[in-house]
LOZAPA-911365 format. One line per field, with one value per residue (C-alpha): x negated, y, z negated; residue in one letter. Coordinates in pm, whole numbers, plus 32768, in hexadecimal, padded with zeros to 4 digits. Example, Ala and Ser with C-alpha at 12.3 -4.5 7.8 and 13.67 -1.06 7.14 Angstrom:
! LOZAPA-911365
u (7B32, 7AA9)
v (7E3E, 7F96)
w (7CF4, 7D36)
type (A, S)
***
This chain:
! LOZAPA-911365
u (022C, 0337, 0422, 047E, 04F9, 05AA, 055D, 0445, 0423, 0378, 0204, 01F2, 02E3, 024E, 02AE, 0304, 02D3, 02EC, 040E, 03C3, 02CD, 03CF, 04E1, 04EF, 055E, 0423, 04BE, 0426, 04C9, 0451, 04CB, 04B2, 0451, 0405, 03BF, 03CA, 049F, 03D0, 047F, 05F7, 05E1, 0542, 067B, 0754, 062B, 05F1, 0761, 077A, 064E, 06E8, 0837, 078D, 06EB, 0825, 0781, 0847, 07C6, 0799, 0757, 0678, 063E, 0576, 05E1, 064B, 07B1, 0788, 076F, 06FD, 076F, 06DD, 05FC, 068D, 06AC, 0699, 05F8, 05CA, 05A0, 051B, 057A, 043D, 04CE, 0434, 0473, 0522, 05A2, 065C, 0737, 0834, 099E, 0A45, 0B28, 0AD0, 09C6, 0984, 098C, 0885, 088C, 0779, 074F, 0688, 062B, 06B2, 055B, 0504, 04E4, 0610, 0554, 0452, 0570, 05F4, 049A, 0478, 05C0, 0569, 0413, 04BB, 05B5, 06D6, 0785, 08A5, 07F5, 073E, 0841, 07F4, 067E, 05C7, 06DC, 060B, 062C, 063B, 070C, 07C5, 0852, 08DE, 0A2A, 0A66, 0A7D, 0AE5, 09CE, 0A15, 0988, 09B0, 0AEF, 0A95, 0AD8, 0A54, 0BB8, 0B81, 0A6C, 0A96, 0AD6, 0ABF, 0A1C, 0987, 098F, 095A, 0A8C, 0A26, 0B73, 0B59, 09E2, 0A29, 09B5, 0AD4, 0AEB, 0C01, 0C5D, 0C53, 0DCE, 0DBA, 0CC0, 0DE3, 0D08, 0D8B, 0CF2, 0BC8, 0C82, 0C98, 0D05, 0BB1, 0C24, 0D6A, 0DC5, 0C59, 0BBE, 0AC6, 0B08, 0A5D, 08E8, 08BC, 07B5, 07C6, 0886, 08E0, 0916, 09BE, 0910, 091A, 07FC, 08F5, 097E, 09AA, 092F, 0A2A, 0A23, 0B62, 0AAC, 0A8C, 0925, 08BD, 096A, 08B4, 0763, 0790, 083D, 0722, 0714, 0824, 07EC, 075C, 06F4, 06DF, 057B, 05E9, 0702, 0615, 051B, 062D, 06C4, 056F, 0525, 0676, 0657, 04F5, 055C, 0684, 062C, 0503, 0407, 0436, 02C0, 0295, 03D9, 0497, 05FA, 06F3, 077D, 08EC, 094A, 0AC3, 0BB4, 0C69, 0DC7, 0EFD, 1035, 1184, 11B1, 12AA, 11A6, 10A1, 1193, 11EB, 107B, 1045, 1139, 102A, 0EF6, 0F49, 0DEF, 0E05, 0DAD, 0E47, 0E0D, 0F07, 0F16, 0FAA, 10E5, 11A3, 121F, 10CC, 0F9F, 0E3B, 0DAF, 0C38, 0BD1, 0AA2, 0B88, 0C53, 0B1C, 0A80, 0BC0, 0BD8, 0A89, 099F, 08C0, 0758, 07BA, 06CB, 06E0, 0580, 04EE, 0645, 06C4, 07A6, 06E0, 06B4, 0707, 0804, 08F0, 095C, 0801, 079A, 0624, 051D, 0422, 0328, 037B, 04F7, 0594, 06B7, 0796, 0739, 0790, 08D4, 092F, 08F1, 09C4, 0AE5, 0AD4, 0ADE, 0C0A, 0CBE, 0C8C, 0D11, 0E3E, 0E89, 0E5B, 0EFA, 0FBB, 0EF1, 0E48, 0CE7, 0C7B, 0B0D, 0A80, 094F, 0959, 0937, 08C1, 0948, 0A92, 0B52, 0A65, 0B33, 0C58, 0CF0, 0DE3)
v (F056, F15C, F243, F373, F392, F25F, F190, F0AA, EF82, EE31, EE5C, ED0B, ED6E, EDAA, EEED, EF1D, EDA9, ED2C, EC38, EBCD, EABC, EA34, EA01, E91F, EA38, EAF9, EC4D, ED7F, EDDF, EE38, EE14, EF3E, EE45, ECD3, EBB8, EA3C, E975, E84F, E80B, E806, E8CB, E9EF, EA2C, EAE8, EBC7, EC20, EC64, ED3C, EE08, EE3B, EEA0, EF91, F03D, F038, EF56, EE6F, ED09, EC11, EAA3, EA0F, E89E, E81D, E941, E857, E8D1, EA47, EB6D, ECBA, EDE4, EEE1, EEF8, EE7F, EFA2, EED6, EDA1, EC62, EB2C, EA00, E8B8, E7F0, E6F1, E599, E436, E2F3, E1E6, E09E, DFDE, DEC6, DF2F, DEB2, DD8B, DD78, DC74, DCD4, DE4D, DF44, E0B8, E18B, E2DF, E3DF, E540, E64F, E6B4, E55D, E551, E495, E3C3, E366, E2EE, E218, E17F, E148, E089, DFBB, DF61, DEF2, DE0E, DEFF, DF1B, E001, E147, E0DC, E17A, E2C5, E2B5, E3EB, E4DA, E606, E6BA, E677, E57B, E68E, E711, E5BE, E5D0, E73A, E6D9, E571, E520, E413, E36C, E233, E1BC, E1FC, E322, E372, E336, E1C3, E1A8, E2CC, E27A, E3CD, E524, E5EA, E762, E89D, E97F, EAEB, EB56, EA9D, EA51, E8DD, E7A3, E6D0, E581, E539, E3FB, E3CA, E3F0, E538, E5B7, E5BB, E54A, E55F, E59D, E684, E711, E6F7, E7AA, E856, E920, E984, E982, E961, EA3E, EB35, EA99, E945, E903, E792, E6F0, E582, E48B, E326, E220, E0CC, DFC6, DE4D, DD68, DCA6, DDC3, DD5C, DE3D, DF3C, DF26, DFD5, E0EF, E0A1, E11C, E042, DF13, DF4D, DF77, DE2F, DD6C, DC70, DC35, DB3D, DB70, DCCA, DD1A, DE65, DEA1, DE65, DF61, E05B, E03A, E057, E18D, E233, E1E3, E268, E3A9, E3E9, E3B3, E4A1, E5A7, E695, E68A, E7D3, E7DB, E805, E8B0, E96A, E8EB, E883, E74E, E761, E8D0, E897, E7A1, E6B4, E74D, E692, E6A5, E5F5, E4CC, E59E, E6B1, E5B5, E515, E66C, E6BC, E56D, E5D6, E6C8, E613, E49E, E438, E506, E40C, E403, E33E, E2C0, E360, E301, E3BC, E2F1, E421, E4CE, E49B, E51A, E5AC, E5BA, E726, E6D3, E665, E7A5, E880, E7CA, E7E1, E952, E976, E9B2, E87F, E8F2, EA62, EB62, ECCC, ED3E, EC45, EBD7, EAAA, E97C, E83A, E795, E636, E677, E79D, E79B, E80B, E978, E9B4, EABB, EAB1, EB72, ECDA, ECE3, EDA4, ED29, EE2F, EDBA, EC51, ECC8, ED90, EC60, EB85, EC7A, EC8D, EB11, EB06, EC11, EB4E, EA0D, EAC7, EB66, EA23, E921, E9F0, E944, E9FD, E996, E9C7, E9D5, E8B1, E984, EA6B, EBCB, ECE9, EDE1, ED29, EE30, EE21, ED1B, EDBE, EC86, EC66)
w (0430, 03EC, 04A5, 03D8, 0271, 01ED, 0322, 02B3, 039E, 0382, 03C1, 0470, 0583, 06D9, 0787, 08F5, 0934, 0A9C, 0AC6, 0C2A, 0BC4, 0ACD, 0BCF, 0CFF, 0DE8, 0D90, 0DD1, 0D27, 0BDD, 0A82, 091F, 0838, 0728, 073B, 0648, 062B, 0537, 04BA, 036C, 0334, 01F0, 02AA, 0378, 0279, 0226, 0393, 03CF, 0297, 0304, 045B, 03C5, 02D5, 03FD, 04D9, 05D9, 06BB, 06B0, 07CB, 0783, 0893, 08CE, 09F4, 0ACF, 0BE8, 0C03, 0BDD, 0CCA, 0C3E, 0D0C, 0C18, 0AE9, 099E, 08A8, 0767, 06CF, 0798, 06BF, 077A, 06D3, 068F, 059A, 05CC, 0559, 05C3, 04D8, 0512, 041F, 0438, 042D, 02F1, 0336, 04A8, 04F3, 065C, 0637, 05C8, 0585, 0620, 057D, 0643, 05E0, 06C4, 0743, 07CB, 0945, 09D1, 0AD1, 09CB, 08EE, 0A0C, 0A35, 08BE, 08B1, 09E3, 0956, 0814, 08C2, 0893, 09E5, 0A37, 0A90, 0BCC, 0CB7, 0C0D, 0C53, 0CCC, 0C65, 0BFD, 0AB5, 0942, 0885, 07CC, 0913, 097A, 08BB, 091B, 0A89, 0A52, 0B45, 0C42, 0D76, 0E47, 0DA2, 0C34, 0B4D, 09F5, 097A, 09BF, 08BA, 07C9, 065C, 05B0, 05AE, 048D, 04A7, 03DA, 03CF, 03D5, 033D, 01F2, 01F2, 01CA, 027E, 0305, 03B4, 04AA, 0561, 06D7, 06E4, 0627, 072A, 0823, 0942, 0AA3, 0BF9, 0BB4, 0A8B, 0910, 07D5, 07D9, 0906, 0860, 06ED, 067F, 078B, 06F2, 059C, 05A8, 05BD, 0608, 052A, 058E, 0662, 0603, 0713, 06F0, 07C5, 07E9, 0847, 091C, 09EF, 0B58, 0C73, 0CF3, 0E6E, 0EDC, 0F91, 1108, 112F, 100B, 109E, 11E5, 113B, 107F, 1194, 11AB, 1035, 0FCD, 0E57, 0E16, 0CB4, 0BFF, 0C7A, 0DE2, 0DBC, 0D1C, 0E38, 0F3F, 0E9F, 0E88, 0FF4, 106A, 0FA1, 1018, 1183, 116F, 106C, 106C, 0F52, 0E91, 0E52, 0FCA, 1032, 0F24, 0EEE, 0DE4, 0E8E, 0EE6, 0EE5, 0EFF, 0E65, 0F4C, 0F5D, 0EEC, 0FC7, 0FD5, 10BC, 1181, 11B1, 1224, 131A, 13A3, 13D8, 1487, 1596, 1607, 1584, 158F, 1514, 13D3, 12C0, 1166, 1029, 0F2D, 0DD5, 0C86, 0CEE, 0DF7, 0EB9, 0EC6, 0FA7, 0F8E, 10CF, 1115, 110A, 11E0, 12FD, 12E4, 12DF, 1405, 14D3, 1482, 1533, 140E, 1403, 1431, 1436, 13A9, 1338, 12F1, 11FB, 117F, 123E, 1259, 125D, 13B0, 1333, 121E, 1253, 10E7, 107C, 1093, 1094, 1053, 116F, 109F, 1057, 103B, 0F1E, 0E52, 0EEF, 104D, 0FF8, 0F57, 108E, 1169, 1084, 108E, 1209, 121A, 1130, 11F9, 133D, 12A3, 121C, 136D, 1431, 134A, 124A, 1139, 101D, 0FC2, 0E5A, 0DF0, 0D2F, 0CE4, 0BB6, 0C44, 0B67, 0B19, 0B03, 0BC6, 0CF1, 0DAA, 0E5B, 0EF8, 1019)
type (M, S, E, G, P, G, R, V, L, N, S, S, W, L, Q, N, E, A, L, G, P, L, T, S, F, G, V, P, A, R, A, R, Y, F, T, H, L, E, Q, E, D, E, L, P, I, L, L, A, Q, A, D, H, N, D, L, P, V, L, I, L, G, G, G, S, N, M, L, F, T, D, D, F, P, G, L, V, I, Q, I, A, L, R, G, I, S, V, R, A, E, S, G, A, N, D, W, V, L, V, N, A, A, A, G, E, N, W, H, S, L, V, E, Y, C, L, N, N, N, L, P, G, L, E, N, L, A, L, I, P, G, S, T, G, A, A, P, V, Q, N, I, G, A, Y, G, V, E, L, A, D, V, L, H, S, V, R, Y, F, D, R, R, N, Q, Q, V, H, Q, I, S, A, D, E, C, Q, L, S, Y, R, D, S, I, F, K, H, A, L, K, D, H, A, V, I, L, S, V, C, L, R, L, S, R, H, T, R, P, R, L, S, Y, P, A, L, Q, Q, A, L, A, N, N, P, Q, P, G, A, R, D, V, F, D, A, V, C, A, I, R, R, S, K, L, P, D, P, R, V, L, G, N, A, G, S, F, F, R, N, P, L, V, T, V, A, K, W, Q, L, L, R, Q, T, W, P, D, L, P, A, Y, E, T, D, V, P, D, M, R, K, L, P, A, A, W, L, I, E, H, A, G, W, K, G, A, R, A, G, D, A, G, V, H, T, Q, Q, A, L, V, L, V, N, H, G, Q, A, T, G, R, Q, I, L, A, L, A, Q, N, V, A, R, S, V, K, E, R, F, D, I, T, L, E, P, E, V, N, I, L, P, A, N, A, W, Q, G, W)
***
């Protein structure tokens, strides 16, 4: 495979590869070149070949948090690194460190830990995507975030061609945010994630829907929580294999207590959740979207889910641009009605496609 003088490319790369089957939205898009990364030591070679040929590079995990609005003009590298190992933490009798390669499926990792008597991840069951994507988003659900269990992250730095390991604190995790979205954005390729778990972790039941689901169980264990979380998610969220989606499309916005109280003068039933910052509250974006009139709305095959307004869906033949247009219309309505800005949780490509409100 070559493209003109001096532009010899890797013969194993696939050309014009369809990306729709590799993403949960399932929208049509293609990669100019595509390959898998199955061994860590292959990464610097692939990146050097792309740089030599002036190709932009996109690192793709499970494709569950990505919306393509156009074809990708460079090389897409899908992380296919595999492997899970468990070892006792030095000097801590009750704690173990679980190291998982970035290409491991997240839900499968949750099941692996549960089956090996390592609780702590059950609230994060059925979150789609790969393990390597988990620290980027600081994934969270039902009262637990990755920040609660993360020990460290190994990554390859494209700037100095070195592998680094940083602690959970150095990852700068916050609500759906991390250093990988800021200082290390476009520089770090996550290779593996290390979790710190205890065999004696007690169930986390702060989330109201979880409390309700387990109301008749006086002493729920990790397996009970896992089953309840899976049941709740399946009842509320569409299966992307049936109805294309990327889960929550928007982040839940953060506002001051004063702003929330002002909004409650008009909408007294507007809920809010406490945050780590005393003067800030997190508002449910689904409530805002529903009360802006968008729940169940549809524009062609792009739609807002009928049961969960935070989820945008592909009813079959929607394009990425159609879903993007719907999302921007939703955000504009919320801004006009509540004076609150919604930010996408989904990674939209190209990066400048989202115009915001």
